[in-house]
N, C-alpha and C positions, 0 to 999 in steps of 0.2 A: 503488499500499501504504496502512495504518496500525498502527503496532500499537502496543498499549494494556500498561498493566500497574496493576497496583491494587495496594490499600497499606487495610490496616488492619480487619483482620476480627479476630475472636474468639473468648475464651467471655467470658459480660458474662452476670448473674441477672438469673430477669424484671426490668424496669421501666425497666432500665436503658438505654446509650447504646451506641453505635457509630458513627464515622464514618467510612464508606469511598469511599479518592480514589483515583482513576486518571487514568493521564498520560497520553497519546499524545502521538507522533511516527509520526514519515514528509511522509508530502502531505494531514499536518491543514490549508490550506487548502481541499481537499473536500471538506471535512464540514460536513454537516447540521447532522442530531439525534446526541443521544448520551443514554443510560442506561443502570440499572440491570434487570436480569434476573435471576430464582431457580432453582436447582430442587432441590424438598427432594428424600430417598433414595425415589424410587419413585413421584413426581413428574415433572407437564412443566414442563422451562422459561416460565417467565410472564413479563410485564413484574410492575417493582415500580415504575419511572421510568421517563421521558424527558420533555427538556426540548432544544427546538431553538436553531434556532445564533440567533434573536431573544428566545432565554427565554423562551417558549411552555410552557406544561410541564402534565402529566399522570400524576394517577398512581392504579394499584390500588385501587378501596376499599376492602381490606382495612388500608392502607396509610395513606389518606389523615389528614389532622391529625394523621398520628405525623413522616410520615418527611419530611425536604423535600433537594429534589436543587438542587443549584446549579452553573456556569460561568462557568468564567473563561477567554476567550476569549483570553484575553494567554499565560495561562502554560498554557493548554491542556488543563487539568483540571475530570472534569466531576465533584463531591463529591456522596454520601449521605450525610445526619446522619440516622440514627436513633433516635427516645426512646422513652418507654412500647416499649421490645420487650417482645414474650409468646415462648414456646413456641413456636408458629407457625408465628416468623419463619424458626426456623432450619435455614441454607440455603448452596450453595453462588451467592452473587453477582457475578455477571455482567457486566461495563462490559461494551460496546460503541459504537457510534460508525457515524454510514453515510453515505455519499456519493449516496446515492442511484439508484446503479449494484451500490455490493456495502455490505454491511454487517461490521464487522469485531470484535471480538470478544477479550478478555482472560483468560487463566489460570483465574482466578477466585479469591474468595479468601471462605476457609466464614467463618460465624456460626452461632454456640451460644449458644444463650440457656437457661437454666436455668430453671426452675421450685423 
């Protein structure tokens, strides 16, 4: 089992920045990829960014060049630096971790970008 706790959401004006953090605990040695999904009202949950255990990253096209994912394998955290935020980035952001056999989710943190 892996437990994930997110922090860092909030309200920001368009063009602003936020940094999300996710701390993992439990069976952390089994974690492979970590990352972030988001879900806006009425939409399906979508992948925002992911990072592998060796640091390879993938981003949704809509956030490339604006968001940066990073991972600290010593502190067992994954972060998402979000710059140049747009109103369409408004959503609940969920941290996840994958062990290859299972996927674990955080509770979600709200990000609201006002125009």
